[in-house]
C-alpha positions in Angstrom: 12.6 5.0 -23.6 14.2 2.1 -21.7 12.1 -0.7 -20.2 12.1 -1.3 -16.5 14.4 -4.2 -17.0 16.8 -2.1 -19.1 16.7 0.6 -16.4 18.0 -2.1 -13.9 14.9 -3.1 -12.1 15.0 -6.6 -10.6 12.9 -9.6 -11.6 11.1 -9.5 -8.2 10.0 -5.9 -8.7 9.1 -6.5 -12.4 6.8 -9.3 -11.3 5.1 -7.0 -8.7 4.6 -4.3 -11.4 3.4 -6.8 -13.9 0.8 -8.1 -11.5 -0.7 -4.6 -11.5 -0.7 -4.4 -15.3 2.4 -2.1 -15.3 4.8 -3.3 -17.9 6.5 -0.2 -19.4 7.7 3.0 -17.6 6.1 6.3 -18.3 8.5 9.2 -19.2 9.1 10.4 -15.7 10.0 6.9 -14.5 12.2 6.2 -17.5 14.2 9.4 -16.8 14.3 9.2 -13.0 14.8 5.6 -12.2 18.2 5.0 -13.8 19.6 8.2 -12.1 18.2 7.1 -8.7 19.5 3.6 -9.0 22.9 5.1 -9.8 22.8 6.9 -6.4 22.1 10.5 -7.8 19.9 13.0 -6.1 16.8 13.8 -8.4 14.4 16.7 -8.6 11.2 15.7 -10.4 8.8 18.3 -11.7 5.9 16.6 -13.5 2.1 17.0 -13.6 -0.2 15.2 -11.2 -0.9 11.7 -12.3 2.4 11.4 -14.3 3.8 8.5 -12.3 6.2 10.3 -9.9 5.4 8.0 -6.9 6.5 4.9 -8.6 9.5 6.8 -10.0 10.9 7.2 -6.5 9.5 4.1 -4.9 11.0 1.6 -7.3 14.6 2.7 -6.7 13.8 2.7 -2.9 12.7 -0.9 -3.1 15.7 -1.9 -5.3 18.3 -0.2 -3.2 17.2 -0.8 0.4 18.3 -4.1 2.0 15.7 -6.0 4.1 15.9 -6.3 7.9 18.5 -3.6 8.7 18.5 -1.7 12.0 16.4 1.4 12.2 14.5 3.1 9.4 16.7 3.6 6.4 14.2 5.4 4.1 11.8 8.2 4.7 9.1 9.8 2.6 7.7 13.1 3.9 4.3 14.4 2.6 2.1 17.4 3.5 -1.1 15.5 4.2 -2.2 12.3 6.0 -4.1 11.2 2.9 -1.1 11.4 0.7 1.1 9.6 3.2 -1.4 6.7 3.4 -1.6 6.6 -0.4 2.1 6.4 -0.9 2.5 3.7 1.7 -0.3 1.7 -0.1 1.5 2.0 -3.4 4.8 0.8 -1.7 3.0 -2.3 -0.4 1.8 -3.2 -3.9 5.5 -3.7 -4.8 5.6 -6.8 -2.5 8.9 -5.7 -1.1 9.1 -7.4 2.2 10.2 -4.1 3.7 8.7 -3.1 7.0 6.8 0.1 6.7 4.8 2.4 8.9 2.8 5.6 8.4 3.1 8.5 10.9 0.4 11.2 10.8 -1.5 13.2 13.3 -5.2 13.1 14.1 -5.0 9.7 15.6 -3.5 8.2 18.8 0.1 7.3 19.2 -0.1 3.7 20.4 -0.2 1.9 17.1 2.6 4.1 15.5 4.8 3.7 18.6 4.4 -0.1 18.5 5.4 -0.2 14.9 8.5 1.8 15.5 9.4 -0.3 18.6 9.1 -3.5 16.5 11.4 -2.0 13.8 10.7 -0.5 10.4 12.7 0.0 7.2 10.6 2.8 5.7 8.7 5.6 7.4 6.1 7.6 5.4 4.7 10.5 7.3 3.7 14.1 7.8 6.2 16.6 9.3 4.2 17.3 12.5 3.9 13.6 13.7 7.5 12.8 12.6 8.7 15.7 14.8 6.5 14.4 17.7 8.0 10.9 17.4 11.5 12.4 17.3 10.8 14.4 20.4 9.5 11.4 22.3 12.6 9.4 21.4 10.7 6.8 19.5 12.3 7.6 16.1 15.8 8.1 15.0 16.9 9.4 11.6 20.6 8.6 11.9 20.5 5.7 9.5 18.3 7.3 6.8 19.9 6.6 3.4 17.0 7.6 1.1 14.9 10.6 1.6 11.9 11.9 -0.4 10.1 15.2 -0.1 6.8 14.6 -1.9 5.0 17.8 -3.0 8.4 19.4 -2.3 7.4 23.0 -3.0 4.9 22.9 -0.2 7.3 21.0 2.0 9.9 23.8 1.7 7.4 26.7 1.9 6.9 28.8 5.0 4.3 26.6 6.7 6.2 23.4 6.7 9.8 24.6 6.3 10.8 24.8 10.0 9.8 21.2 10.6 11.2 19.9 7.4 14.5 21.7 8.0 14.6 20.0 11.4 14.0 16.6 9.9 16.6 17.1 7.3 19.1 18.3 9.9 18.8 15.0 11.7 19.8 12.9 8.7 23.3 12.5 7.4 23.7 13.1 3.6 21.0 10.7 2.4 20.2 10.3 -1.3 17.4 12.9 -1.7 14.4 13.1 -4.0 12.2 16.2 -4.5 9.0 15.6 -6.3 6.2 18.0 -7.2 3.8 19.1 -10.0 5.1 22.7 -9.6 8.6 24.0 -8.7 8.4 27.8 -8.3 11.6 29.7 -8.9 12.1 30.3 -5.2 12.5 26.6 -4.6 15.8 26.7 -6.6 17.9 27.9 -3.5 16.3 25.2 -1.4 17.2 22.6 -4.0 20.8 23.8 -3.9 20.8 23.6 -0.1 19.3 20.1 0.3 20.6 18.2 -2.7 24.0 17.4 -4.3 24.3 17.9 -8.0 20.8 16.6 -8.7 19.5 15.3 -11.9 16.6 17.5 -13.1 13.6 15.7 -14.5 11.1 18.2 -15.9 8.2 17.1 -18.0 6.2 19.4 -20.2 2.6 19.1 -19.0 -0.1 18.0 -21.5 -2.7 18.8 -18.9 -3.9 21.9 -20.8 -4.7 19.6 -23.8 -7.1 17.6 -21.8 -8.6 20.3 -19.5 -11.3 22.8 -20.3 -11.1 25.6 -17.7 -13.7 28.3 -17.7 -14.5 31.3 -15.5 -17.9 32.1 -14.1 -18.5 35.7 -13.0 -21.3 35.5 -10.5 -22.7 37.7 -7.7 -21.8 36.6 -4.3 -25.3 36.0 -3.1 -26.0 33.8 -6.1 -22.9 31.6 -5.8 -24.5 28.7 -3.9 -27.5 28.6 -6.1 -25.3 28.6 -9.2 -23.1 25.9 -7.8 -26.1 23.7 -7.0 -27.5 24.0 -10.5 -24.1 23.2 -12.1 -23.7 20.1 -9.9 -27.2 18.9 -11.0 -26.1 19.4 -14.6 -22.9 17.4 -14.1 -23.5 13.6 -13.9 -20.2 12.4 -12.7 -17.9 13.1 -9.7 -16.8 16.6 -8.8 -14.5 18.3 -6.3 -15.5 21.7 -4.9 -12.7 23.7 -3.4 -13.3 26.2 -0.6 -10.7 28.3 1.1 -11.2 27.7 4.9 -12.1 24.8 7.0 -15.2 26.6 8.4 -16.3 27.6 4.9 -16.0 24.1 3.6 -18.0 22.7 6.5 -20.7 25.3 5.9 -20.8 24.8 2.2 -21.0 21.0 2.5 -23.9 21.4 5.0 -25.7 23.7 2.6 -25.2 21.3 -0.4 -26.6 18.4 1.6 -29.6 20.4 2.6 -30.2 21.1 -1.1 -30.2 17.3 -1.7 -26.7 16.8 -3.0 -24.8 13.6 -2.1 -21.7 15.4 -0.8 -18.9 14.8 1.8 -16.3 17.1 3.2 -12.6 16.9 3.7 -10.9 19.5 5.9 -8.4 19.6 8.7 -10.7 19.9 11.6 -12.1 16.4 11.0 -10.9 13.3 12.8 -8.9 10.9 10.8 -11.6 8.4 10.9 -14.1 10.9 9.4 -11.6 11.9 6.7 -11.0 8.3 5.8 -14.7 7.6 5.5 -15.2 10.7 3.4 -12.4 9.7 1.0 -13.6 6.1 0.9 -17.1 7.2 0.0 -15.9 9.5 -2.7 -13.5 7.0 -4.2 -16.2 4.3 -4.3 -18.7 6.6 -5.9 -21.2 6.5 -3.0 -20.8 10.2 -2.8 -20.5 12.2 -6.0 -19.2 15.5 -4.6 -16.2 16.1 -2.4 -16.1 19.6 -0.8 -12.6 20.3 0.3 -9.9 22.7 1.3 -6.5 22.6 -0.3 -5.9 19.4 1.7 -7.4 17.6 -1.4 -5.4 19.6 -3.9 -2.1 17.7 -3.7 -1.3 14.2 -4.5 -4.7 12.6 -3.7 -5.3 9.9 -6.3 -9.0 9.6 -7.3 -9.9 8.3 -10.7 -12.4 9.9 -13.1 -13.0 13.2 -11.4 -14.8 15.0 -14.3 -15.2 18.4 -12.8 -13.3 20.7 -10.4 -14.9 23.8 -9.1 -13.0 26.6 -7.5 -15.9 28.0 -5.4 -13.4 30.2 -3.6 -10.1 31.4 -5.1 -6.9 29.9 -3.7 -4.1 32.0 -2.2 -1.6 31.4 -5.0 -1.3 30.5 -8.6 0.4 27.2 -7.6 -2.5 26.2 -5.6 -4.8 26.8 -8.6 -2.6 24.5 -10.6 -2.8 21.8 -8.0 -6.5 22.1 -7.6 -7.4 21.8 -11.3 -4.8 18.9 -11.4 -7.4 16.7 -9.8 -9.2 16.4 -13.1 -7.9 15.6 -16.6 -5.6 12.9 -15.4 -4.1 9.8 -16.9 -5.3 10.7 -20.5 -8.9 11.5 -19.4 -10.7 14.8 -20.4 -11.7 17.0 -17.6 -13.4 20.4 -16.8 -12.7 23.1 -14.2 -14.8 26.1 -13.3 -13.5 29.1 -11.3 -16.0 31.4 -9.7 -15.1 35.1 -9.5 -17.4 37.6 -7.8 -17.0 41.3 -8.0 -15.3 41.2 -4.5 -12.8 38.6 -5.9 -11.4 40.9 -8.7 -8.4 42.1 -6.7 -7.5 38.5 -5.7 -7.9 37.3 -9.3 -5.6 40.1 -10.6 -3.0 39.0 -8.0 -3.3 35.4 -9.1 -2.9 36.4 -12.7 0.2 38.4 -12.0 1.6 35.3 -10.2 1.2 33.2 -13.3 -2.4 31.8 -13.1 -3.5 30.6 -16.5 -5.6 32.8 -18.7 -9.1 31.4 -18.6 -12.0 32.6 -20.7 -15.4 33.8 -19.3 -18.3 31.5 -19.9 -21.8 32.5 -20.6 -23.3 31.5 -17.3 -26.9 31.6 -18.4 -26.3 29.1 -21.3 -24.2 26.9 -19.1 -26.9 26.6 -16.5 -29.8 26.3 -18.9 -28.3 24.2 -21.7 -25.2 22.7 -20.2 -23.1 23.9 -23.1 -19.8 25.8 -22.8 -20.3 29.0 -24.7 -17.8 31.8 -24.1 -18.8 35.4 -23.7 -17.1 36.7 -26.8 -18.7 34.0 -28.9 -15.5 32.3 -30.0 -15.2 28.7 -28.6 -11.7 27.5 -28.0 -10.3 25.7 -31.0 -10.4 21.9 -31.2 -7.2 20.0 -30.5 -5.6 18.0 -33.3 -5.7 14.8 -31.4 -9.4 14.6 -31.8 -10.2 14.4 -28.1 -12.5 17.4 -28.2 -15.2 18.5 -30.6 -16.3 22.1 -31.1 -19.5 23.0 -32.9 -19.2 26.6 -33.7 -22.9 27.2 -33.8 -23.6 25.5 -30.5 -20.4 25.7 -28.4 -18.2 23.1 -26.8 -19.4 19.5 -26.6 -17.5 16.6 -25.1 -16.7 13.4 -26.8 -17.6 10.2 -25.0 -15.1 9.3 -22.2 -12.2 7.3 -23.4 -11.3 4.0 -21.8 -7.8 3.3 -20.6 
Protein backbone atom coordinates (compact mmCIF):
# COMPACT_ATOMS: atom_id res chain seq x y z
CA UNK A 1 0.00 0.00 0.00
CA UNK A 2 1.61 3.32 -1.03
CA UNK A 3 2.06 6.09 1.51
CA UNK A 4 0.30 9.43 1.05
CA UNK A 5 3.59 10.89 -0.21
CA UNK A 6 4.07 8.03 -2.69
CA UNK A 7 0.51 8.58 -3.91
CA UNK A 8 1.47 12.16 -4.79
CA UNK A 9 0.08 14.12 -1.83
CA UNK A 10 1.81 17.44 -1.23
CA UNK A 11 3.81 18.32 1.91
CA UNK A 12 1.18 20.88 2.92
CA UNK A 13 -1.59 18.30 2.96
CA UNK A 14 0.70 15.73 4.59
CA UNK A 15 1.32 18.18 7.43
CA UNK A 16 -2.43 18.76 7.89
CA UNK A 17 -3.03 15.01 8.01
CA UNK A 18 -0.15 14.44 10.40
CA UNK A 19 -1.55 17.07 12.76
CA UNK A 20 -4.63 14.84 13.07
CA UNK A 21 -2.53 11.73 13.68
CA UNK A 22 -3.16 10.40 10.15
CA UNK A 23 0.11 9.16 8.72
CA UNK A 24 -0.76 6.18 6.50
CA UNK A 25 -3.66 5.75 4.07
CA UNK A 26 -6.26 3.09 4.67
CA UNK A 27 -7.07 0.77 1.78
CA UNK A 28 -9.82 2.81 0.13
CA UNK A 29 -7.59 5.89 0.19
CA UNK A 30 -4.58 4.01 -1.17
CA UNK A 31 -6.63 2.77 -4.12
CA UNK A 32 -8.70 5.88 -4.86
CA UNK A 33 -6.31 8.80 -4.32
CA UNK A 34 -3.77 7.99 -7.08
CA UNK A 35 -6.60 7.48 -9.61
CA UNK A 36 -8.28 10.76 -8.63
CA UNK A 37 -5.00 12.67 -8.72
CA UNK A 38 -4.52 11.29 -12.23
CA UNK A 39 -7.86 12.80 -13.26
CA UNK A 40 -9.89 9.57 -13.43
CA UNK A 41 -13.51 9.23 -12.40
CA UNK A 42 -13.86 6.88 -9.43
CA UNK A 43 -16.66 4.77 -7.97
CA UNK A 44 -16.01 3.85 -4.33
CA UNK A 45 -17.99 1.13 -2.60
CA UNK A 46 -16.73 0.61 0.93
CA UNK A 47 -18.27 0.19 4.35
CA UNK A 48 -19.17 3.07 6.59
CA UNK A 49 -16.16 4.34 8.51
CA UNK A 50 -13.66 3.04 5.94
CA UNK A 51 -12.18 6.45 5.05
CA UNK A 52 -14.08 7.36 1.87
CA UNK A 53 -14.47 11.03 2.80
CA UNK A 54 -10.73 11.71 2.95
CA UNK A 55 -10.27 9.53 -0.14
CA UNK A 56 -12.16 12.08 -2.24
CA UNK A 57 -11.29 15.24 -0.25
CA UNK A 58 -7.50 14.88 -0.43
CA UNK A 59 -7.45 14.88 -4.26
CA UNK A 60 -9.91 17.80 -4.26
CA UNK A 61 -7.53 19.82 -2.09
CA UNK A 62 -4.53 18.83 -4.21
CA UNK A 63 -6.11 19.56 -7.58
CA UNK A 64 -8.09 22.74 -6.93
CA UNK A 65 -6.21 26.05 -7.27
CA UNK A 66 -6.99 28.73 -4.71
CA UNK A 67 -8.90 31.87 -5.50
CA UNK A 68 -10.46 31.04 -8.85
CA UNK A 69 -13.74 32.51 -10.06
CA UNK A 70 -16.89 30.71 -8.97
CA UNK A 71 -17.19 27.34 -7.22
CA UNK A 72 -15.02 24.71 -8.89
CA UNK A 73 -15.86 21.71 -6.70
CA UNK A 74 -19.16 20.42 -5.37
CA UNK A 75 -20.03 17.65 -2.94
CA UNK A 76 -23.69 16.60 -2.85
CA UNK A 77 -25.03 14.70 0.17
CA UNK A 78 -28.50 13.43 1.14
CA UNK A 79 -28.66 15.05 4.60
CA UNK A 80 -27.74 18.32 6.25
CA UNK A 81 -25.78 16.53 8.98
CA UNK A 82 -23.60 14.73 6.44
CA UNK A 83 -23.01 17.94 4.48
CA UNK A 84 -21.81 19.73 7.62
CA UNK A 85 -19.65 16.77 8.60
CA UNK A 86 -17.95 16.66 5.19
CA UNK A 87 -17.24 20.39 5.24
CA UNK A 88 -15.79 20.06 8.74
CA UNK A 89 -13.39 17.35 7.55
CA UNK A 90 -12.43 19.53 4.58
CA UNK A 91 -11.53 22.40 6.91
CA UNK A 92 -9.20 20.14 8.91
CA UNK A 93 -7.01 19.87 5.81
CA UNK A 94 -6.04 23.54 6.19
CA UNK A 95 -6.56 24.16 2.53
CA UNK A 96 -7.13 27.88 2.30
CA UNK A 97 -10.04 27.06 0.01
CA UNK A 98 -13.24 29.04 0.51
CA UNK A 99 -16.09 26.72 1.39
CA UNK A 100 -19.78 26.98 2.15
CA UNK A 101 -22.49 24.51 3.14
CA UNK A 102 -25.92 24.75 1.53
CA UNK A 103 -28.82 23.00 3.25
CA UNK A 104 -32.44 23.63 4.06
CA UNK A 105 -34.15 24.18 7.38
CA UNK A 106 -32.37 27.51 7.94
CA UNK A 107 -32.63 30.98 6.42
CA UNK A 108 -30.98 31.95 3.16
CA UNK A 109 -29.09 35.09 4.22
CA UNK A 110 -25.82 33.56 5.46
CA UNK A 111 -25.58 31.12 2.55
CA UNK A 112 -26.35 33.83 -0.01
CA UNK A 113 -23.68 36.08 1.52
CA UNK A 114 -21.06 33.32 1.32
CA UNK A 115 -21.85 32.73 -2.35
CA UNK A 116 -21.75 36.47 -3.05
CA UNK A 117 -18.27 36.78 -1.53
CA UNK A 118 -17.06 33.83 -3.60
CA UNK A 119 -16.44 30.19 -2.78
CA UNK A 120 -14.21 27.47 -4.18
CA UNK A 121 -16.10 24.45 -2.80
CA UNK A 122 -19.83 23.96 -2.24
CA UNK A 123 -21.04 21.15 0.02
CA UNK A 124 -24.80 20.76 0.11
CA UNK A 125 -28.06 18.90 -0.16
CA UNK A 126 -29.92 18.74 -3.48
CA UNK A 127 -32.95 20.81 -2.45
CA UNK A 128 -31.05 23.88 -1.27
CA UNK A 129 -28.60 23.67 -4.17
CA UNK A 130 -31.56 23.76 -6.57
CA UNK A 131 -33.02 26.71 -4.62
CA UNK A 132 -29.82 28.71 -4.98
CA UNK A 133 -29.59 27.87 -8.66
CA UNK A 134 -33.18 29.03 -9.17
CA UNK A 135 -32.47 32.32 -7.40
CA UNK A 136 -29.45 32.95 -9.58
CA UNK A 137 -27.10 32.90 -6.58
CA UNK A 138 -25.14 29.87 -7.70
CA UNK A 139 -23.58 28.80 -11.00
CA UNK A 140 -22.19 25.36 -11.73
CA UNK A 141 -20.57 26.24 -15.06
CA UNK A 142 -17.04 26.09 -13.62
CA UNK A 143 -17.40 22.89 -11.57
CA UNK A 144 -14.35 20.71 -12.24
CA UNK A 145 -14.73 18.14 -9.45
CA UNK A 146 -18.07 16.65 -8.43
CA UNK A 147 -18.80 14.15 -5.65
CA UNK A 148 -22.04 12.32 -4.97
CA UNK A 149 -21.69 11.05 -1.40
CA UNK A 150 -24.07 8.19 -0.54
CA UNK A 151 -24.41 7.87 -4.30
CA UNK A 152 -27.01 5.12 -4.33
CA UNK A 153 -29.45 7.34 -2.44
CA UNK A 154 -28.51 10.35 -4.55
CA UNK A 155 -29.43 8.44 -7.71
CA UNK A 156 -32.57 6.79 -6.30
CA UNK A 157 -36.10 7.95 -7.08
CA UNK A 158 -36.44 10.50 -4.27
CA UNK A 159 -33.35 12.57 -5.10
CA UNK A 160 -32.80 11.60 -8.73
CA UNK A 161 -34.68 14.49 -10.44
CA UNK A 162 -32.82 17.14 -8.44
CA UNK A 163 -29.47 15.39 -8.82
CA UNK A 164 -30.00 14.94 -12.56
CA UNK A 165 -30.73 18.66 -12.85
CA UNK A 166 -27.57 19.53 -10.92
CA UNK A 167 -25.47 17.21 -13.06
CA UNK A 168 -26.99 18.65 -16.21
CA UNK A 169 -25.74 22.13 -15.28
CA UNK A 170 -22.12 21.00 -15.05
CA UNK A 171 -19.78 20.39 -17.98
CA UNK A 172 -17.92 17.09 -17.82
CA UNK A 173 -16.43 17.42 -14.30
CA UNK A 174 -14.26 14.74 -12.81
CA UNK A 175 -16.83 12.68 -10.92
CA UNK A 176 -16.71 10.60 -7.74
CA UNK A 177 -19.50 8.31 -6.56
CA UNK A 178 -19.10 7.03 -3.00
CA UNK A 179 -21.32 4.80 -0.89
CA UNK A 180 -21.34 1.83 1.45
CA UNK A 181 -23.73 0.03 -0.90
CA UNK A 182 -24.02 0.07 -4.69
CA UNK A 183 -27.09 -1.94 -5.73
CA UNK A 184 -27.02 -3.41 -9.22
CA UNK A 185 -29.50 -0.86 -10.54
CA UNK A 186 -26.91 1.87 -9.91
CA UNK A 187 -24.74 0.41 -12.70
CA UNK A 188 -26.66 2.15 -15.49
CA UNK A 189 -26.48 5.45 -13.58
CA UNK A 190 -22.73 5.00 -13.16
CA UNK A 191 -22.39 4.49 -16.91
CA UNK A 192 -24.47 7.60 -17.56
CA UNK A 193 -22.67 9.96 -15.20
CA UNK A 194 -19.05 8.80 -15.25
CA UNK A 195 -16.43 8.18 -17.94
CA UNK A 196 -14.46 4.93 -17.73
CA UNK A 197 -14.38 5.05 -13.92
CA UNK A 198 -11.91 3.27 -11.69
CA UNK A 199 -13.90 0.88 -9.50
CA UNK A 200 -12.76 0.72 -5.88
CA UNK A 201 -14.69 -1.99 -4.05
CA UNK A 202 -13.62 -3.14 -0.62
CA UNK A 203 -14.79 -6.32 1.03
CA UNK A 204 -16.46 -5.38 4.29
CA UNK A 205 -15.20 -6.79 7.58
CA UNK A 206 -18.24 -5.31 9.29
CA UNK A 207 -19.78 -8.73 9.86
CA UNK A 208 -16.66 -9.82 11.76
CA UNK A 209 -17.17 -7.04 14.28
CA UNK A 210 -20.98 -7.00 14.43
CA UNK A 211 -23.29 -9.24 16.41
CA UNK A 212 -26.79 -8.91 14.95
CA UNK A 213 -29.73 -10.68 16.52
CA UNK A 214 -33.48 -10.77 15.93
CA UNK A 215 -36.04 -10.29 18.68
CA UNK A 216 -39.51 -11.61 17.98
CA UNK A 217 -41.86 -9.60 20.14
CA UNK A 218 -45.56 -8.87 20.33
CA UNK A 219 -46.44 -5.38 19.12
CA UNK A 220 -47.92 -4.26 22.45
CA UNK A 221 -44.73 -5.32 24.26
CA UNK A 222 -42.24 -3.55 21.96
CA UNK A 223 -41.83 -0.37 23.99
CA UNK A 224 -41.46 -2.18 27.29
CA UNK A 225 -38.94 -4.57 25.75
CA UNK A 226 -36.94 -1.70 24.25
CA UNK A 227 -36.85 0.14 27.57
CA UNK A 228 -35.53 -2.92 29.41
CA UNK A 229 -32.88 -3.49 26.75
CA UNK A 230 -31.68 0.10 26.92
CA UNK A 231 -31.38 -0.13 30.70
CA UNK A 232 -29.25 -3.25 30.24
CA UNK A 233 -27.00 -1.45 27.75
CA UNK A 234 -24.56 0.89 29.47
CA UNK A 235 -23.23 2.74 26.43
CA UNK A 236 -24.63 4.83 23.60
CA UNK A 237 -27.36 3.49 21.32
CA UNK A 238 -29.24 4.51 18.19
CA UNK A 239 -32.87 3.42 17.90
CA UNK A 240 -34.34 3.57 14.40
CA UNK A 241 -37.98 4.19 13.64
CA UNK A 242 -39.64 4.40 10.24
CA UNK A 243 -41.54 7.71 10.25
CA UNK A 244 -40.98 11.20 11.61
CA UNK A 245 -44.15 11.04 13.69
CA UNK A 246 -43.26 7.59 15.02
CA UNK A 247 -39.78 8.73 16.08
CA UNK A 248 -41.20 11.78 17.84
CA UNK A 249 -43.72 9.62 19.71
CA UNK A 250 -41.12 6.97 20.61
CA UNK A 251 -38.63 9.53 21.93
CA UNK A 252 -41.37 11.13 24.03
CA UNK A 253 -42.31 7.72 25.48
CA UNK A 254 -38.68 6.85 26.29
CA UNK A 255 -38.15 10.16 28.03
CA UNK A 256 -41.31 9.61 30.10
CA UNK A 257 -39.84 6.25 31.11
CA UNK A 258 -36.71 7.99 32.38
CA UNK A 259 -34.32 7.47 29.47
CA UNK A 260 -31.90 10.22 28.47
CA UNK A 261 -32.80 10.30 24.78
CA UNK A 262 -32.91 12.81 21.94
CA UNK A 263 -34.55 12.57 18.52
CA UNK A 264 -33.39 13.23 14.98
CA UNK A 265 -36.02 13.50 12.25
CA UNK A 266 -36.83 15.75 9.33
CA UNK A 267 -39.56 17.87 10.92
CA UNK A 268 -37.16 19.37 13.45
CA UNK A 269 -35.54 22.75 12.88
CA UNK A 270 -31.87 22.75 12.01
CA UNK A 271 -30.98 24.24 15.40
CA UNK A 272 -32.83 21.45 17.19
CA UNK A 273 -31.17 18.80 15.01
CA UNK A 274 -27.75 20.31 15.69
CA UNK A 275 -28.37 20.36 19.44
CA UNK A 276 -29.54 16.74 19.41
CA UNK A 277 -26.45 15.55 17.54
CA UNK A 278 -24.12 17.63 19.72
CA UNK A 279 -25.70 16.15 22.84
CA UNK A 280 -25.40 12.61 21.53
CA UNK A 281 -21.83 13.01 20.29
CA UNK A 282 -20.75 14.54 23.60
CA UNK A 283 -22.37 11.75 25.60
CA UNK A 284 -24.83 14.02 27.39
CA UNK A 285 -27.59 11.88 25.86
CA UNK A 286 -27.02 8.14 25.60
CA UNK A 287 -29.83 7.35 23.17
CA UNK A 288 -30.55 8.79 19.72
CA UNK A 289 -34.01 7.98 18.34
CA UNK A 290 -33.94 8.58 14.61
CA UNK A 291 -35.40 8.02 11.20
CA UNK A 292 -33.14 6.93 8.35
CA UNK A 293 -31.72 10.46 8.35
CA UNK A 294 -29.13 9.10 10.84
CA UNK A 295 -28.44 5.92 8.88
CA UNK A 296 -26.03 7.34 6.30
CA UNK A 297 -22.67 8.95 6.78
CA UNK A 298 -23.16 10.37 10.26
CA UNK A 299 -19.90 9.95 12.13
CA UNK A 300 -20.42 9.21 15.82
CA UNK A 301 -17.76 7.31 17.73
CA UNK A 302 -18.39 4.32 19.97
CA UNK A 303 -22.04 3.56 19.25
CA UNK A 304 -22.29 0.17 20.94
CA UNK A 305 -25.85 -0.74 19.99
CA UNK A 306 -28.22 -0.17 17.09
CA UNK A 307 -31.88 -1.14 17.46
CA UNK A 308 -34.19 -1.49 14.49
CA UNK A 309 -37.35 -0.77 16.47
CA UNK A 310 -39.20 -0.63 13.16
CA UNK A 311 -38.07 -2.34 9.99
CA UNK A 312 -36.62 -0.22 7.17
CA UNK A 313 -38.11 -0.19 3.67
CA UNK A 314 -35.18 -1.93 1.98
CA UNK A 315 -32.26 -4.25 2.65
CA UNK A 316 -29.86 -1.42 1.75
CA UNK A 317 -31.31 0.75 4.50
CA UNK A 318 -30.81 -2.11 6.97
CA UNK A 319 -27.14 -2.22 5.97
CA UNK A 320 -26.76 1.51 6.48
CA UNK A 321 -28.54 1.47 9.82
CA UNK A 322 -26.43 -1.28 11.38
CA UNK A 323 -23.37 0.41 9.87
CA UNK A 324 -23.63 2.98 12.65
CA UNK A 325 -22.02 0.46 15.02
CA UNK A 326 -19.01 -1.87 14.72
CA UNK A 327 -16.96 0.93 13.14
CA UNK A 328 -13.22 1.60 12.96
CA UNK A 329 -12.27 -1.76 14.45
CA UNK A 330 -14.70 -1.61 17.38
CA UNK A 331 -17.14 -4.36 18.26
CA UNK A 332 -20.83 -3.58 18.01
CA UNK A 333 -24.28 -5.03 18.44
CA UNK A 334 -27.51 -4.67 16.50
CA UNK A 335 -31.01 -5.85 17.37
CA UNK A 336 -33.89 -6.05 14.92
CA UNK A 337 -37.43 -6.23 16.32
CA UNK A 338 -39.91 -8.34 14.35
CA UNK A 339 -43.56 -8.53 15.37
CA UNK A 340 -46.07 -10.99 13.90
CA UNK A 341 -47.38 -8.09 11.80
CA UNK A 342 -43.85 -7.51 10.45
CA UNK A 343 -43.42 -11.01 8.99
CA UNK A 344 -44.38 -10.12 5.38
CA UNK A 345 -42.04 -7.11 5.44
CA UNK A 346 -39.21 -9.22 6.88
CA UNK A 347 -39.69 -11.84 4.15
CA UNK A 348 -39.49 -9.04 1.57
CA UNK A 349 -36.25 -7.70 3.07
CA UNK A 350 -34.78 -11.20 3.08
CA UNK A 351 -35.59 -11.62 -0.60
CA UNK A 352 -33.87 -8.28 -1.28
CA UNK A 353 -30.67 -9.53 0.32
CA UNK A 354 -31.02 -8.66 4.00
CA UNK A 355 -28.53 -10.69 6.05
CA UNK A 356 -29.64 -13.85 7.78
CA UNK A 357 -29.82 -13.04 11.46
CA UNK A 358 -30.55 -15.49 14.21
CA UNK A 359 -33.35 -15.26 16.72
CA UNK A 360 -32.36 -14.44 20.28
CA UNK A 361 -33.87 -15.82 23.45
CA UNK A 362 -35.65 -12.63 24.48
CA UNK A 363 -36.29 -13.67 28.07
CA UNK A 364 -32.64 -14.52 28.76
CA UNK A 365 -31.47 -11.37 27.03
CA UNK A 366 -33.73 -9.20 29.18
CA UNK A 367 -33.16 -11.10 32.43
CA UNK A 368 -29.45 -11.89 32.15
CA UNK A 369 -28.11 -9.63 29.42
CA UNK A 370 -26.59 -12.64 27.62
CA UNK A 371 -27.02 -13.36 23.91
CA UNK A 372 -28.44 -16.88 23.71
CA UNK A 373 -29.91 -18.04 20.44
CA UNK A 374 -33.17 -19.90 20.31
CA UNK A 375 -31.73 -23.07 18.83
CA UNK A 376 -29.11 -23.15 21.55
CA UNK A 377 -26.11 -22.85 19.22
CA UNK A 378 -24.19 -19.60 19.80
CA UNK A 379 -22.37 -18.22 16.79
CA UNK A 380 -18.79 -19.40 16.52
CA UNK A 381 -15.98 -17.25 17.80
CA UNK A 382 -13.84 -15.43 15.25
CA UNK A 383 -10.22 -16.43 14.85
CA UNK A 384 -9.01 -12.89 15.55
CA UNK A 385 -9.94 -13.33 19.22
CA UNK A 386 -12.18 -10.28 19.26
CA UNK A 387 -15.15 -12.23 20.56
CA UNK A 388 -15.50 -14.93 23.17
CA UNK A 389 -18.18 -17.62 23.23
CA UNK A 390 -18.95 -19.65 26.32
CA UNK A 391 -21.06 -22.51 25.04
CA UNK A 392 -22.71 -23.07 28.38
CA UNK A 393 -23.66 -19.44 28.97
CA UNK A 394 -23.89 -17.82 25.53
CA UNK A 395 -22.12 -14.89 23.93
CA UNK A 396 -20.03 -12.57 26.09
CA UNK A 397 -18.13 -9.54 24.95
CA UNK A 398 -14.47 -8.95 25.43
CA UNK A 399 -13.50 -5.55 26.89
CA UNK A 400 -13.62 -2.67 24.41
CA UNK A 401 -10.43 -2.34 22.45
CA UNK A 402 -8.63 0.95 22.31
CA UNK A 403 -7.62 2.53 19.03
